[in-house]
C-alpha positions in Angstrom: 18.9 -14.8 -49.2 15.9 -16.8 -50.2 13.0 -16.8 -47.8 11.5 -20.1 -48.9 12.1 -23.7 -47.9 15.2 -25.7 -48.9 13.4 -27.4 -51.9 12.9 -23.9 -53.4 16.7 -23.4 -52.9 17.3 -26.6 -54.8 15.5 -25.2 -57.8 17.8 -22.2 -57.8 20.7 -24.5 -57.4 19.7 -26.4 -60.5 19.4 -23.1 -62.5 22.8 -21.8 -61.4 24.4 -25.2 -62.0 23.1 -25.0 -65.6 24.4 -21.4 -65.9 27.8 -22.4 -64.6 28.3 -25.2 -67.1 31.4 -24.9 -69.3 29.4 -24.5 -72.5 27.4 -21.7 -71.1 30.3 -19.9 -69.4 32.5 -19.9 -72.5 33.5 -16.4 -73.4 31.7 -14.9 -70.4 33.4 -12.1 -68.4 35.3 -13.4 -65.4 33.2 -11.3 -63.0 30.0 -13.0 -64.3 31.5 -16.4 -63.7 32.6 -15.4 -60.2 29.0 -14.2 -59.4 27.6 -17.5 -60.6 30.0 -19.5 -58.4 29.4 -17.3 -55.3 25.6 -17.6 -55.8 25.9 -21.3 -56.2 27.9 -21.7 -53.0 25.6 -19.4 -51.0 22.5 -21.4 -52.2 24.1 -24.7 -51.3 24.8 -23.5 -47.8 21.3 -22.2 -47.4 19.7 -25.4 -48.7 21.9 -27.5 -46.3 21.1 -25.2 -43.3 17.4 -25.3 -44.0 17.4 -29.1 -44.5 19.3 -29.6 -41.2 17.0 -27.4 -39.2 13.9 -28.9 -40.7 15.0 -32.4 -40.0 16.0 -31.5 -36.4 12.6 -29.9 -35.8 10.7 -33.0 -37.2 12.9 -35.2 -35.0 12.0 -33.2 -31.9 8.3 -33.4 -32.9 8.5 -37.2 -32.9 10.5 -37.3 -29.7 8.1 -35.0 -27.9 5.1 -37.0 -29.1 6.6 -40.2 -27.6 7.5 -38.3 -24.4 3.9 -37.2 -23.9 2.7 -40.8 -24.4 5.3 -42.1 -22.0 4.3 -39.4 -19.4 0.7 -40.6 -19.7 1.8 -44.2 -19.2 3.8 -43.2 -16.1 0.7 -41.5 -14.7 -1.8 -44.3 -15.3 0.7 -46.8 -13.9 0.9 -44.8 -10.7 4.6 -44.3 -11.2 4.8 -40.5 -11.1 6.4 -40.5 -7.6 8.5 -43.6 -8.1 11.6 -41.3 -8.0 10.8 -39.2 -4.9 13.5 -36.6 -5.6 14.5 -34.4 -8.5 16.6 -34.2 -10.7 18.2 -37.4 -9.4 16.3 -40.6 -8.5 17.0 -41.8 -5.0 20.1 -39.6 -5.1 21.5 -41.5 -8.1 21.9 -41.0 -11.8 21.0 -44.6 -12.4 19.0 -46.0 -9.4 18.0 -49.5 -8.6 15.2 -50.5 -10.9 11.7 -52.0 -10.8 9.0 -51.4 -13.5 7.7 -48.2 -11.8 11.0 -46.6 -11.1 12.1 -47.4 -14.6 9.1 -45.7 -16.1 9.7 -42.4 -14.2 13.4 -42.6 -14.7 13.1 -43.3 -18.4 10.6 -40.5 -18.8 13.2 -38.1 -17.3 15.9 -39.3 -19.7 13.8 -38.7 -22.7 12.8 -35.3 -21.4 16.5 -34.5 -21.0 17.1 -35.6 -24.6 14.4 -33.2 -25.8 16.0 -30.4 -23.8 19.4 -31.1 -25.3 17.9 -31.3 -28.8 16.3 -27.9 -28.2 19.6 -26.4 -27.1 21.1 -27.9 -30.3 18.3 -26.3 -32.3 19.0 -22.9 -30.7 22.8 -23.2 -31.4 22.4 -24.2 -35.0 19.7 -21.7 -35.7 21.8 -18.7 -34.5 25.0 -20.1 -36.0 23.5 -20.5 -39.4 21.1 -17.5 -39.2 22.5 -15.7 -42.3 21.3 -18.7 -44.4 17.9 -19.1 -42.7 14.6 -17.2 -42.7 14.7 -14.5 -40.0 12.0 -16.0 -37.8 13.8 -19.4 -37.2 16.3 -18.2 -34.6 13.6 -16.5 -32.6 11.4 -19.5 -32.9 14.2 -21.6 -31.4 14.4 -19.2 -28.4 10.7 -19.6 -27.9 11.0 -23.4 -28.0 13.9 -23.2 -25.4 11.8 -21.0 -23.1 8.9 -23.6 -23.2 11.3 -26.4 -22.5 12.8 -24.6 -19.5 9.4 -23.8 -18.1 8.4 -27.4 -18.7 11.4 -28.5 -16.8 10.4 -26.4 -13.8 6.9 -27.8 -13.9 8.3 -31.3 -14.1 10.4 -30.7 -10.9 7.3 -29.2 -9.2 5.2 -32.1 -10.2 7.5 -34.3 -8.1 8.3 -31.9 -5.2 4.6 -31.0 -4.8 3.5 -34.6 -4.9 1.5 -34.6 -8.2 -0.6 -31.5 -7.4 -3.4 -31.6 -10.0 -3.0 -28.0 -11.2 0.8 -28.4 -11.8 0.3 -31.8 -13.5 -2.3 -30.2 -15.8 0.0 -27.2 -16.6 2.8 -29.8 -17.3 0.5 -31.4 -19.9 -0.6 -28.0 -21.3 3.0 -26.8 -21.7 4.0 -30.0 -23.4 1.2 -29.6 -25.9 2.3 -26.0 -26.5 5.9 -27.0 -27.2 4.7 -29.8 -29.5 2.4 -27.4 -31.4 5.2 -24.8 -31.7 7.5 -27.4 -33.2 4.9 -28.6 -35.6 4.0 -25.0 -36.7 7.7 -24.4 -37.5 8.0 -27.7 -39.4 4.9 -26.9 -41.4 6.3 -23.4 -42.2 9.3 -25.1 -43.8 7.3 -27.8 -45.6 7.0 -27.6 -49.4 3.5 -26.5 -50.6 1.3 -28.5 -52.8 1.5 -27.4 -56.4 -2.0 -28.5 -57.2 -3.7 -26.5 -54.4 -6.2 -23.8 -55.3 -6.6 -20.4 -53.7 -7.6 -20.8 -50.1 -10.6 -19.0 -48.7 -11.8 -19.6 -45.1 -9.9 -22.8 -44.3 -7.2 -21.1 -42.2 -9.7 -19.4 -39.9 -11.7 -22.5 -39.1 -8.5 -24.6 -38.7 -7.1 -22.1 -36.2 -10.4 -21.9 -34.3 -10.6 -25.7 -34.1 -7.0 -25.9 -32.8 -7.9 -23.6 -29.9 -11.0 -25.6 -29.1 -9.1 -28.9 -29.3 -6.4 -27.5 -27.0 -9.1 -26.4 -24.5 -10.5 -29.9 -24.6 -7.1 -31.4 -23.9 -6.7 -29.2 -20.8 -10.2 -30.3 -19.6 -9.1 -33.9 -20.1 -5.9 -33.1 -18.2 -7.9 -31.9 -15.3 -9.9 -35.1 -15.3 -6.8 -37.3 -15.4 -4.8 -35.3 -12.8 -7.6 -35.6 -10.3 -8.8 -39.1 -11.2 -12.2 -37.4 -11.6 -13.8 -40.3 -13.4 -13.1 -42.8 -10.7 -14.0 -40.4 -7.9 -17.3 -39.5 -9.6 -18.4 -43.0 -10.3 -17.4 -44.1 -6.7 -19.1 -41.3 -4.8 -20.3 -38.4 -6.9 -17.1 -36.4 -6.2 -15.6 -34.2 -8.9 -18.4 -35.0 -11.3 -18.4 -31.4 -12.5 -14.8 -31.8 -13.6 -15.6 -35.0 -15.6 -18.8 -33.5 -17.0 -16.9 -30.4 -18.3 -14.7 -32.7 -20.3 -17.7 -34.7 -21.6 -19.6 -31.5 -22.6 -16.4 -30.3 -24.3 -16.7 -33.2 -26.8 -19.5 -31.4 -28.6 -17.8 -28.2 -29.6 -14.5 -30.0 -30.3 -16.3 -32.5 -32.6 -18.2 -29.8 -34.4 -15.1 -27.8 -34.9 -13.2 -30.7 -36.4 -16.1 -31.6 -38.6 -16.2 -28.0 -39.9 -12.5 -28.1 -40.7 -12.9 -31.5 -42.5 -15.7 -30.0 -44.6 -13.6 -26.9 -45.4 -10.7 -29.1 -46.3 -12.8 -31.4 -48.6 -14.0 -28.3 -50.5 -10.4 -27.0 -50.9 -8.4 -28.5 -53.8 -5.1 -29.7 -52.5 -6.3 -30.2 -48.9 -8.7 -33.1 -49.3 -6.1 -35.4 -47.7 -6.7 -33.5 -44.4 -10.4 -34.2 -44.4 -9.8 -38.0 -44.4 -7.1 -37.7 -41.8 -9.1 -35.5 -39.4 -12.3 -37.7 -39.7 -10.3 -40.8 -39.0 -8.6 -39.3 -36.0 -11.8 -37.9 -34.7 -13.7 -41.2 -35.0 -10.8 -43.0 -33.3 -10.6 -40.5 -30.5 -14.3 -40.6 -29.7 -14.2 -44.4 -29.8 -11.3 -44.5 -27.4 -13.0 -42.0 -25.1 -16.3 -43.9 -24.9 -14.4 -47.2 -24.4 -12.2 -45.7 -21.7 -15.3 -44.3 -19.9 -17.2 -47.5 -19.8 -14.2 -49.6 -18.8 -13.5 -47.0 -16.0 -9.9 -46.5 -17.0 -9.2 -50.2 -16.3 -7.2 -50.7 -19.5 -4.2 -48.5 -19.2 -3.2 -48.8 -22.9 -6.5 -47.3 -24.0 -6.0 -44.3 -21.7 -2.5 -43.7 -23.1 -3.9 -44.1 -26.6 -6.7 -41.6 -25.9 -4.1 -38.9 -25.0 -1.8 -39.8 -28.0 -4.7 -39.6 -30.5 -5.8 -36.3 -29.0 -2.3 -35.0 -29.4 -2.2 -36.2 -33.0 -5.5 -34.5 -33.7 -4.2 -31.3 -32.2 -1.0 -31.5 -34.1 -2.9 -32.2 -37.4 -5.0 -29.1 -36.9 -1.8 -27.0 -36.3 -0.2 -28.4 -39.4 -3.2 -27.7 -41.5 -3.5 -24.2 -40.1 0.0 -23.2 -41.1 -0.1 -24.9 -44.5 -3.4 -23.2 -45.4 -2.2 -19.8 -44.3 0.9 -20.2 -46.4 -1.1 -21.3 -49.4 -3.5 -18.3 -49.0 -0.5 -15.9 -48.8 0.9 -17.5 -51.9 -2.4 -17.1 -53.7 -2.7 -13.4 -52.7 0.9 -12.7 -53.9 -0.1 -14.0 -57.3 
């Protein structure tokens, strides 16, 4: 079984298809022809399985990103307890609707869809495991464990009336699930042929990912306690808000270092432009949100969404650069 991605399998398919042509197979022993055909069938199955799993993971990434943005919108609209019970809403699958109830209800429906998609990923991964890299089925189990834990936190968020530590843990687990999916998708992504040998880019990218995740958690603590509003109104919870503000410095420096390392690395310069753009946008959104005192809900949601995109970009870069370095060492 090939251990690479499905595009590598396609290269083998082309080779075996050439070998299996009538003009090549003429006068060949029957067992050689049978070996060609069996290999061709096996590689086709592997390419199909890898392509299906890769697309499903990418689809879950997009769905999870949208779910996090929707969760942020639900929070800033004050709709987190619009459905006072769980898992139903007012004891019904489809309750009476207003804009607040709809936000919370729709958030739960998308979360259910993510859960079902993860179950599908587990089933497909284990069913087609002979055609997949060994780590994929175990990755799917990890993804399912995170989803189940996230579901428990979602229930507690409602039953514990938006307790700030549970809300923050809910955000942190969502980011972990999102990052896990992105890491797996990047591990199946074809590598750039023009990339040079990688030196210290993976280390700084992984370090920046950890710093960025910590900053997201600090932001979650600010949001879940409405610390900005309380600090500006009466100097309450200012330490919570200040921790997030001070966290901007190491997070910014870490991302700038990764952008510099990417720019110096052939084949990864695209990452430098992307990271710098997301960083500038995130800082701009943070400053604007602060001075507008969270009064523009769309900006608050965008602040979380761009932060998640920056976090995801660092994970993607970390995995690709690690794979590129391993490829360089193998040669």
